[in-house]
C-alpha positions as a printed Julia matrix, in Angstrom:
77×3 Matrix{Float64}:
  25.68  -22.94  -44.34
  21.93  -22.94  -44.25
  21.97  -26.74  -44.26
  23.97  -26.85  -41.03
  21.65  -24.37  -39.35
  18.69  -26.6   -40.17
  20.51  -29.62  -38.81
  21.33  -27.75  -35.58
  17.7   -26.76  -35.1
  16.59  -30.34  -35.62
  19.12  -31.54  -33.04
  17.53  -29.38  -30.3
  13.82  -29.95  -29.69
  11.71  -26.86  -28.95
  11.44  -26.04  -25.22
   8.42  -27.5   -23.5
   6.58  -24.98  -21.31
   6.2   -26.0   -17.71
   2.62  -26.9   -16.79
   0.76  -24.19  -14.89
  -0.68  -24.9   -11.5
  -4.48  -24.83  -11.78
  -5.94  -21.8   -10.08
  -8.61  -22.11   -7.49
 -11.69  -19.93   -8.04
 -11.16  -18.08   -4.75
  -7.57  -17.15   -5.73
  -8.64  -15.49   -8.96
 -11.18  -13.11   -7.51
 -10.83   -9.97   -5.45
 -12.87   -9.94   -2.26
 -16.12   -7.98   -2.58
 -15.86   -4.37   -1.38
 -17.04   -3.65    2.11
 -20.01   -1.28    1.97
 -19.67    1.98    3.85
 -21.95    2.34    6.84
 -24.87    4.63    6.26
 -24.78    7.59    8.6
 -26.69   10.86    8.6
 -24.82   13.91    7.34
 -25.06   15.58   10.76
 -23.26   12.64   12.4
 -20.47   12.76    9.83
 -20.06   16.5    10.34
 -19.95   16.05   14.11
 -17.43   13.24   13.8
 -15.17   15.3    11.53
 -15.37   18.22   14.0
 -14.29   15.89   16.85
 -11.35   14.64   14.78
 -10.33   18.2    13.96
 -10.5    19.22   17.65
  -8.36   16.24   18.67
  -5.78   17.03   16.0
  -5.6    20.65   17.14
  -5.09   19.53   20.75
  -2.29   17.18   19.64
  -0.69   19.99   17.65
  -0.73   22.3    20.7
   0.88   19.61   22.86
   3.58   19.04   20.26
   4.31   22.78   20.11
   4.7    22.85   23.91
   7.04   19.85   23.81
   9.06   21.47   21.05
   9.38   24.71   23.09
  10.56   22.77   26.17
  13.13   20.86   24.13
  14.42   24.04   22.52
  14.9    25.61   25.98
  16.81   22.59   27.27
  19.0    22.29   24.18
  22.49   23.74   24.74
  23.56   26.39   22.23
  25.81   25.21   19.43
  29.39   26.53   19.55
């Protein structure tokens, strides 16, 4: 039986790998990281405070909207 297995293998040539598309240098590399802007610590603190104030104002408006919608909503039977 081993003779027939050898004959079968000889009848089928090994698979030929498909040729790879050559890569361009710009496709292989990640873009360089964008440097962070340099800002004084006081400016960053002030900016974060402004963001926090805006988020608190948005939260208050959402609470008011939620209260209005709860008042308008008919009670469930």
